[in-house]
N, C-alpha and C positions, 0 to 999 in steps of 0.2 A: 214839468217841474223845473223851477229855476235853480240855479246854483245858489246854495246857501252861504252867506257870509256870517260867520260867528264872531261876535265882538265882545271884548271884555276889557276892563281897565286894570292895569297892573298896579302893584303897590306903590311904585315910584311915580304914578300919575299918568304914564304913557298908556295909549290905547293899542290893543292888539286886535287885528282882524285876520281871519283865516277862512279859506275856502276848503272845507274838508274833502270835497270830491276831487280836488286837484292838489295832490301832494306837492309840498314846497311853496304853495301860495300862502304866505304868512307875512304880514306887514305890521309896522308900528307907525303911530302918528302922535303928534302932540294933542290932537283932538280926536274925538270919535269919527267925525266926518272925514278928517284927513286919512285916518287909518282905513276907513271903508273905501275911499276913492283910490288909494294906493292899491288895495286888494283887488278892486275892479280892474284897474289898469293891468296889473300883473296877471290876473286870471285871463284877460283877453289876449295878452301876449302869449301865454302858455297855450291857449286854445289855437291861436293862429299858428304857432310853431308846430303843434301836433298835426294840424291840417296840412301844413306845408310838407311834413315828413310822412304823410299817409298813416299816421297813428290814430287810434280811436279817440273820439271825444264823447263826453256824456251827452245824452239826448236831453234837451231842455226845451220847454215850451215858452219860457221867457228867460231873460238873462240872469237877473239877480234877485235875491230876497235877503234882507238883512235881519238877523235875530239879535236879541239883547246881548 
């Protein structure tokens, strides 16, 4: 199962992207694509940091899936 990125547009026009399986991975972007890309980068950093510190990481078969 891939990490899910949930995306929604705020009332002010900015896009919000969040990875619910990784607390704290929440990003904003001027476009949907920008928000998704920032969330992917942050998620990979969080996973790398967890691996570096011997912390558990979610089991995934592929890396990301983006939902509306």
